[in-house]
TORZAFI-621113 format. One record per residue (C-alpha): y, x, z; residue in one letter. Coordinates in pm, whole numbers, plus 32768, in hexadecimal, padded with zeros to 4 digits. Each point is the difference from the previous one (the first is absolute). Last residue first. Layout:
REM TORZAFI-621113
YXZA...
END
This chain:
REM TORZAFI-621113
95B71B4F3F52A80F57FC97EEAA7FCF7ECF7F24R814D7F4D8024G807F80717EACG812880A780A4L7F1580C580DFV7F0D80587EE9E8119806E7F17A809580DB8110V7EAB80A38033K7FD080417E8CR815680A97FE3A7FBB80CC8137I7EB280777F78Q8079804B7E9EQ811780E18078V7F0F80BB80E3S7FD77FDC8173F800C80F8811DP80297F4180DDK7F547EC38074P80527EA47F80I80297EDA80F0F80417E8A7FF7H80AE7F1380F2M80127E857FDEN80067FD58179E8047813780CBI7F0C80F3809FD80D4812D7FA2I802E8097815AD7EA17FBC8085R7F61805C7EB2R80A981527FE7L7ECE80D58055Q7F1F7F127F41E80DD801E7ECAE7FE381778004A813880D68002Y8099807B7EB9G80AD7EB37FE4S804E7EDD7F17M804C7EA18079F800D7EE17F06L80C77ED78081V80087E8D7FAFP813A7F2A803BL7F9E7EB3809FG80EB7FFF812AP813A807B7F46R811B80238100L7F338025813EK7EFA80AA7F2AR80FC81137FB1I80228055816FE7E85801A8026R7FF380CF7EBEL80F681028080M7F3C80308142A7EBB80287F39P809E81037F12G80A480E580FDD816A7FEC8077M80A0814F8061S7F1980F57F4FP7EE27F7F7F29M7E8C7FC58037V7F7D7ED37F40V8082803A7E9DD80747EC37F54S7FC67F2A7ECDI80A87EAC802DV7F9F7EF47F05L80A07EE07F41D8164805B805FF81477F3D8013E814580AB8061E80CF7F4F8107G80AC8129809EA7F147FD58129K7EE0806A7F1EV80AD81407F93K807080428167E7E947FF78071L7FA6810B7F00G811D80DC8077E7F8A7FE28168E7E97804B7FA1G804481487F4ED805680987EAAC802A7EB67F43A7FA57FAF7E97T802E7EC87F26V7F067FE97EDEI7FED7EF87EECD7E98800E7F87Y7FA6803E7E96G7EC880D4802DE80C8813C7FB2R80E57FA98122A7ED1800480E5L7FA3816A7FB4A816B80737FFBR80487F698157E7EB9807D8097A804381637F89V81687FFF807BA7FA87F6F8151R7EF181088030V80F581177FAAM81117F7580E0D7F267FD88133E80A27EEE80D9D7F5F7EE27F3BE806F7E927FDCV7FC07F5F7EA9L80827E997FDFL7F5F7F5D7ECFL80787EF97F07R7EEF7F6B7F26G7F32801B7EC3G7F077EED7F9EG7EEF80D07F65A7F04801F8119W7EBA808C7F86E7EC27F37801DT7F058033811AV7E947FD97FA7E7EFE7F4A80D4E7EC080C98002A7FEA8017817FR80277E888020Q7EF57FC47EFBA7F1580F580AAA801D7F3D8144T80C080728131P7F2E803A813CV80647F248125L7FF180B1814EG7EE080BB80A9D804D815F7F85Y7EEF80F0806EV808B812180CBP800181547F53L7F228114808DY801B81537F50I7EE180F88023V8026816C7F98F7EBD80CB7FF2R7FE8817A7FF5A7EF080E47F7BG7EB780B58034V801080598171T7ECA80AE8084R7F107F4980E6G7EC880887F58G80227F157EDBP815C7F657FDFG810F7F8480E5P81337F527F6AV8145806380AAN80E67EF0807CE81487F5C7FA7V808F7EB5806EF810D7F1B7F6DV80757EB4808DF80A97ED87F5BG813A7F2E802DG809180527EA8S810280E680A1Q7EE180BA80A8K7F4A80307EB5V8139806B7F42I806980F78110G7EA9809F8021Y7FD6802A7E8BV815B809B7FE7T7FA980F1811AS7EC1804F7F42L80BB80677EC4G813F808F8097L7F9281698031G80BA80697EC7T7ED880A37F58G7FAD81137F0CK813780D98026G7F7180D68116M7E8A7FD78018E7F697EC78092K7FC67FC88172T811F7F0B801BT80E77F77810CF814A7F8F7F67F7FF47EB180B2P7EFA7FDE8113E7ECB7F387FA2F7F1A81317FFBI807E8083814EK7F127F8A8110G7ECB80327F2CF806681627F9AH7F5E80BC8124E7EB57F587FB8Q7FEE80907EA0P7FEA7EEE7EF5I7EC57FCA7F32G7F4180D37F06G80827F5F7EC2G7EEF7F007FCBT80E97ED47FEED802B7EA38092E810B7EF67FC8V7FBD7EBB80B6I80D27EC47FE2L7FAC7F00810DA803C7E8A7FFAT80357F77815BY7FA17ED580D7D807A7FF78167G7FF980B7814BI813580D78028P7FD0816A7F8FI8072810E80F2I7F407FA8813DD7EB380507F5FT7EAF7F768063K7F6F80267E9CM7F187EDC804DR812D7F198018R807B80777EADV7EAE7FB07F66D80077EA6809FS81597FC87F68S7F6D80377EA7A803F81357F2DI7FC37FD07E8AR7FF481507F51R80AE80A07ED9T7F8C814A7F73A809581327F59I7F1C812C7FD9T8069815E7F9AV7EEA80F27F9ER7FD981767FEAG802981367F30A811280FF8045G7F0F8125802BD801D8006817CG81277F4E809FH815F80197F73A7FA97F1C7EDCQ7F627F0580ECI81337FF980E2A80EA7FD97ED5D7F367ED97F7ER80017F578154A8179802D801BN80277F6A7EA3V7F277ED88061A80C27FBF8141L8150800F7F4FN7F877F247EDFV7F767EF780ECI813D7FF380D2V80DD7FF77EC9Q7F377EDB7F7AE80317F55814FL817780337FDCQ7FFD7F637EA7Q7F317EDB807CP80EB7FB58125D7F267F5F8108A7F637EBA8070R7E8680128011V7EF17F227F6EP7EA87FF080A8G7EDC80AC7F5AL7EDB7F1F7FB0D7F2F81137F63R80218170804BD808880F57F01H7F8D815A7F93H80BE80FC7F29V7F8481597F9BQ80B281347F77F7F4881437FBBG80BB8147800DI7FA981157F0FK80AB7F717ECAE81557FAC808AG80627F1B811FM81577FA07F7BL7F757F5C7EC4R7F137F2C80CEK811E7FAA80EBL80D87F767EE5L7EE27F287F86Q7FC27F7D8160S816D7FAF8048V80057E8F7FA4E7E937FD6806BS805580678164V81177EFC8013V7F177EED7F85D7EEE806E80F3P80FE7FDE811FL803E7E8E7FC0Q81647F808009L81047F3780BBV814980A77FACE80EA80DF80C3P813E808B7F65R8046811C80F2L8153809F8041T7FDA8154809DQ804C8045816CQ7EA880558080R807381638059S7EED808D7F22F80467EFC7EF2A81728052800CL7FB581707FCEL7F107FA77EEAQ81077F237F5ER80F081268008T7EFF80DB7F59L7FD97EF97EEFS817B7FF07FD4A800181787FCDA7EF97FD47EF2R80D47EEE7F66N812780ED7FFES7F2D810D7F60N7F9B7F0A7EEEA81697F8F7FD2K807E81627FD6I7EE8804C7F0CQ80517EC37F37Q816A806C7FF1I7F9C81557F81D7F197F667EFAD81137F1C7F7AY8110810A7FF7D7FB780917EA5S7FB77EAC7F6BD7E9F7FCE7F85G7FB87ECA80CBP81367F27800AI8138802D80C8H810C7F0D8074R7F187F2C80D8L7F6B81428086L815080528098M80067EB980C0L7E9E80368080D805681648069C81357F7E80B1H7F2E7F0980C3G7EF98104805BI810980EE8084I80CB7EF780B6A7ECF7F6180A1T7F7C815B8057L813B804D80C3V7FF37EB780BDN7E8E8035803CN804781548099F80ED7F6980FDD7F047EF8806BH7ED580EC7FE7A80A980FE80E1V803F7EF88109G7EA07F727FEBG7F6081577FFDA80CD806D812DL7F997EC880BCQ7E95803D7FA1G8017816F805DV808B7F9C8153A7EF07EFD802EQ7EF580F87F99M808A810280F0K80127F07811BT7E9C7F8C7FB8A7F8781687FF6Q80BA8057813DA7F717ECC80A7V7EA380577F87Q8028816A8069R807B7F928154K7EDC7F10801EL7F0D81197FB5R80B180E580F5A7FEB7EF3810CE7E907FC87FB8E7FB681728028T810180338112T7F0980008120D80E98055811EA7FB5813880C8L800680088179S7F98812A80D3L7FCD7FE38178L800F815080B0V7F3680678131A802E806C8166S7EC3801980CFE7F957EC480AFG80617EB87F63L81447FD180BFG80E180B77F0CR80257FEF7E87V810C80C37F44G806A7F487EC6A8000806D7E94L80537F2D7ECDG7FB9808A7EA3L80EF7F947EEAS7F8D802E7E9AV806D80EC7EEAP7F9C7F997E9CE7FA181167F0CE7EF680A080DCP7F0B7EDE7FE3N7EA58068807FD808B813180B6R80EB7F1E80BBL816C805E800AR80A47FE48152I81407F6A8089A80208000817AM7FFD7F018114D805B7FE1816DG7F777FA88156S801F80758166S7F2E80458137A8075814E8086P7F8D813E7F52G7EA180867FC5Q7F727F077F07A81457FB47F48F804A81727FCDR7E9E805A7F93R7FF67EE67F00V815780637F7CS7FA3816F7FDDD7EC17FA87F3FA80C67F1C7F17L810B81077FBCP7EF481067FACG7F2A7F277F1CK81217F737F33D801481167EF8E7E887FFF7FCCR7FEE7E927FA3V7F927F048104V7EB27F6D8072L7F68813B8096D812D801780E9T7F7C7ED280B9P7EDB80D88079Y7E857FE37FF9P7FE87F387EBAP7F8B7E958016L7ED07FD97F1FA80377F447EBAK7FFC7E8E7FABG81787FE68025D8097815B7FE7V814C7FA57F5AG80D1801B813CA80587E8D7FF5A7E917FA47FE0R7F9B80E7811BL81157F7380DBF7F9B7E987FB0A7E96804D8058R8054807A815FN801B816B8067A7F5580C1811AF8023813680D6L80A480D57EF3F80508162806ER816A806A8033G7FC080D28136D80A67EFB80DDR7F057EFB7F8BD80287F247ECCA7FEF7E867FE8M80137F307EC2A80AC7EC07F93L802F7F5E7EA9G807D7EA0803FV7F107EE57FAAP7F7B80018167L7E8B7FD4803BQ7FB2816F803AA811D801580F8L7F4D7F1A80F4L7EAA80A57FE7A80A381568020E80BB7F908135L7EBF7F7D809CQ7F55814A7FB3S812780B88095T80007F35813DG7EC580A68086A80A181547FF1H7F15811E7FACG807380387E9CE816D7FF98061M7FEA812180EAG7F6480448152A81207F7E80CBS7F8F7E958008A7E95806A8015G7FB97F2D8130L81047EF88040G81787FF18020I80E480677EE4G80E87ED68004S80057F4E8150D7F247ECB7FF5L80817EA28043L7EE87F038033L80487E8C7FE8M7EE87F17806AL803A7EB57F56S7FFE7E938060P7F757F0F7EFBA80C57F167F1DN808981247F34G7ECF80097F1CP806D7EB77F61A7F617FDF7EA6A7EDF80E3805FP7FB17F1D812DD7F4680D08102L7EC17F588078D7F0E80ED7F54D80D9812A805AP7FED7F908170D815F801D8082A80D88109809EL80B780757EC5A8027817B8010I814E80957F98Q802281797FE4V815E80947FFDL802A81747FC2T812A808180BEQ811280FD7FC1S805380E7811FS813F7FC980C1G815880847FACN7FFB7F1C7ED2R80407ED680E0G7F8380178168E80687EA1806FR7F9F7F647EB2A7EA480988012F7FC8809C7EACF7F547F997EBBI801B80C47EB8R80557F2B7ED1D80B381207F4FR81517F56802EN7FC37FF08176D7F3A7EFA80C2A80527F7B815ER7F2C7F73811AL80497F34813AL806F7ED37F31G7EAB7FF17F5BA7F5B7FB48150F80EE7EE8805FD80047FEA817CQ7F3C7EF080B8G7F3E80E980E4A8094815E800FM803280088179T808481598055A7F2A80D580EBA7FE9811B7F07E817A800C7FEAD80B9808E7ED3G7FE77EBA7F3CA7F2B80537ECDA7F7B81558065R7FBD7FA5816DL7F837EA47FAFA7F08808C7F04F7F8680FD8101G7FC97EE980FER7F277F497F07S80757EB77F73A7FBD7E918044V805A7EBE7F49R80FB808C7F07I80A17F017F19A7FB680067E89G7FB17E8D7FD7E7E8D80507FDAP7FFF809D815AG801A8175803BV7F2480D580E7L80988158801AA7F6F815D7FF3A8098815C7FF9E7F2A811E7F7EV805C81698045G7EBE805980B8G80A47FE28158E807C7EAA7F96S7E9D7F917FAFL7F8680718158M811B7F3D80A5R7F977EC77F40G7E9880268076F807180268168T80AB7EB38009G80FF7F3E7F34T7F2E80237EC5I7EBF7FA980BER808E7EBB8082E80777FA17EA3G7EA7804B7F75L7F657F1580FDE80F67EF17F9FA7FB080327E90V7E8B80088047P800C7EA880A8D7EA37FBF8087T7F337EC17FE8E7EFB7FF78120R7E8D80157FC8L7F5F7F808143P7ED280C58087A7EB17F44801EF7EEE80B280C9R7E9D7F797FFDW7F0F80AF80F2I7E997FBB7F9FL7EE97FF18107Y7E8D8051801DD801781717FBFD7EF58024810FG80E6809A80FCR812B7F477F65G80D380397EC7A801D7FB67E87R816280267F7DM80DE7F187F2AI816680417F83D80CD7EE17F68G8165801C7F7FR80CB7EC3801EW80F27F297F36R80A37EC3807DA800E7EE37F03G7FAF7EE780F6G7EA37FD47F74E7FAC8166804DD802881267F18Q7F2C81388003L8055815D7F86Q7F5681538009A7EB07F7C8079V7F2680ED80CDS7E9B804F8060G7F4F80E280F7T7EA080408084G7F5880197EAFD7F267EC97FF0R80937F1E810EW815D80767F95A7FB77FC97E8CA7F967E9C8049R81477FC680B6G80C980957EDEA7F557F157F0BR80567ED980E1E816C806E8014L801E80197E84R7F6F7EA37FDAE80ED7F718103A812D80A17F50S7FA87F727EABG80AA7EB1803AA80DC80098134A7F698023815BL7F777F16810BK7F1380E880B7L7E8A7FFB7FBCL7FE1817B7FF7P80468004811CP7FDD7F04811AA807D7E9B7FE8Y80937F148100D80AC810780D3L81567FFD7F54G806980D87ED8F815280998054A80357F958167E7E96803C8069S7FF8814D7F4EF813B807380B2A7F6F7F85814ES7ED780E77FECN7E9F7F9F7FA3A7EA28021809AC7EA37F777FC7V80307F4C7EB1M7EAD7FB17F72R7F9A80967EB3N7E927FFE806AA800F81798001R811B7FFC80F9D81767FD17FCET813280B3808BI81677F967FAFV814580C37FDCV81557F897F7FA80E481327FF6A8142803080C4G7F75810E80E8D801B7F27813EG7EA17F87804CE7EC680B07F88I7FC080CB813CA803F7EE880F9A7F097F247F46V7EFD8114800AT8026802E8179V7FDE7E8B803BS7EC57FFC7F2CW7F2280888122D7EA680097F66P7ED27FA080EBL7F3281338057P7EA280237F76F7FB581737FFFE80B380558145Q7F3A7F0180D9I7EBC806F7F65L804F81698043P80347FC1817AA7EC77F268032S7EFB810F7FE2R809B80FA80F2R80487EF38104H7E997F807FF6S7F77815A8038L80DA80338132V7FB47EA78089A7E8C80297FC7V8002814980C0L80C17F61811EA7F167ED98008A7ED180E7800FL809680C3811DS80577EB880B6L7EA37F797FC3L7F63813D8086G80D87FF38134G7FA27E91803DG7E9280497FE4Y801C812280EEA80C37F2A80F5A7F0C7EDE7FE6V7EDC80E9803CV80AA8099812DL80567EAB808EP7E947F877FF1Q7FDF7E8B802CG7F2280007ED3T80287EA67F64V814A7F918099L80A1814E7FCEW7F8B80087E93L809A7EA67FBFL814A80698097V800781387F2AL7FAD7F367EC5S811B7F08804BA80FB811D8025L7F9980937EB2L80247EAE7F53A815B7FC88096G807281597F89G7F8B7FBA7EA0V80C07EB57FFAA813D809E808DM7FF881127EFDV7FDA7F067EEAG81327F338074F80CE813D8013A7FBD80487E8AP80C97EC27F9FS7F5E7F087F16R804380147E7DS81297FAD7EEBG80867F237EBEG816680037F0AL80DE81337FE9A81717FDF8066T8144802F7F44M
END
């Protein structure tokens, strides 16, 4: 570049002065004619000229240095070639110098800050320029031109009078951090990691290795110069049965590895649904490396992570050091050990009974100091010494100092379920036993009661044997009542359900209950309005109410001074009330509840799980059979209802009594009218020919004599095959009376064969089993049923009803 403007040469001035001096000498010569005068004058002029020349030179030198013209060619050479776009402007914002990079990027039409930039960038650049004039420097972190290129701007004030601004624009290039990381892994950085026991590999989202450190190649392939690119990363590793990771080439002879996977993506850009879409940095750390790795479990950084992991597991796990001292234990372990909510004791031996302390301490020491192994041992916890539990022990390596992992299953829920299963199994077994015993016992009672009835027909009150026979019959009926209770408990009794109202059943037994309560015990009855009808056996419901009331009376008499109150109430329970109860036991629907409440001091908590068991009683010996509540439970469940028991709290939180609540579903079918219920059944007096099939001789004899007295023609058979032969022989019968369970051919099988010969022949089954229990086998058209034991009058009445066509 060149500066514009200039002045005359100094030689021209010298020549002019010299010409003037020469002219003056000539003029003096012409005037004076004296050579000496001219010489003196000339010498003086020369001296004066020399002095003026010296002084003139001294004055002009600074002026020439103070106002030199700038040489911009040097500046241009200095700002070229560093890759940045540089331009210099003066105070008038005129462009005075620019390098080629600036010219290519922005052109020379506009000087900063009036460059063509994207929205917002021009404003930021202008503010930075003002800051540079004010403070000497200014900068913009990021600018974007109209073409989308991004720049960083740095501005500096310069010049002798700070009259210029130097604008420097550096391009912001997009970098690839993954590629840069790959270069570092294969270089010196990767070798430094290998020296520290860390092997690194860059793995693509498909699982193939992109680059790996030289140490990784050496351990995975045996050659540090091996090309690992493209190989399956997971295929180079192996895991044992304890989920420890090893290099496949080294196997268990090598050290186990800790694998750390780092997704190489911006966390904000990483897709949580597909985290595997980004490449990953895989770090394999030798077990035990790092500061504090040999300083004990407390100082190891991995221990806190391990504790955090084990704390979330549902399995009871704890860690103990080689001295047998607890390091930590998760919540499940504390719960299983019976110390949930308490402080963890110092040693595992503090959890067991005294006899197991020594063996447990020896086992912990053996597993901590020996080779890595695992095992288990039976211990008895101090909290529950009656039930031994299994404690697992495993030697732990790779977390610093040797330690022992203890595992203890939380068997609280399991024990509860076991007790429930055992209870259900026991109840089922007792129920099956009760049903079998009741069947055989009912046959015996049928014979005894029947013979008593026949003997009473030949005796009148006042005879010497009349009272004895009545006593035998009374005891037999009592035995029959116990049998019915057994069947009620096992839900195998025969029910005669009717559609009824609970207040009607309560009123039937109210007078009896008032007499049973005595003088000191008050008896109250309360009924809700608009109660829904229920379908149940009224006699069985009466037994339920009497059993609960008698139990309440006995509890009051055994508590305090024997005074108290028994309350019976009925309540209407709507489906919305059941929904608010939030129970999984009762299906949502409408119910009618029967409540029996007393003030007898309540039921001890330890008895709640047993009160419905058969033969369980808290009464004195000889004062209870233990079948009262089990009978209640059986009748309610067989009627489709639910029974609950709870203690009634009183003032001060003390228990004042017990409350039994029975929920019976509301019957939503047609309710029979009073006229239908009052319809009378007349006796059958038409006679008939009967086939009696019974394998028990004594029962067959009683039934035969009882029916013969009513005028029926009786033909007997001892089993089903003989009864079938009677029909095949061509004999005509009006009714078949048969036992259900018989050897060889039972009653239902015999009847099906008979129906092939006589399709319309009615049958009356009799059995010591419940009708509901036999319903699948005896569900035959025109079939009727009578349970054993029965009296002479009962079987005669039942036969009359069947033949008269009015039997249910």
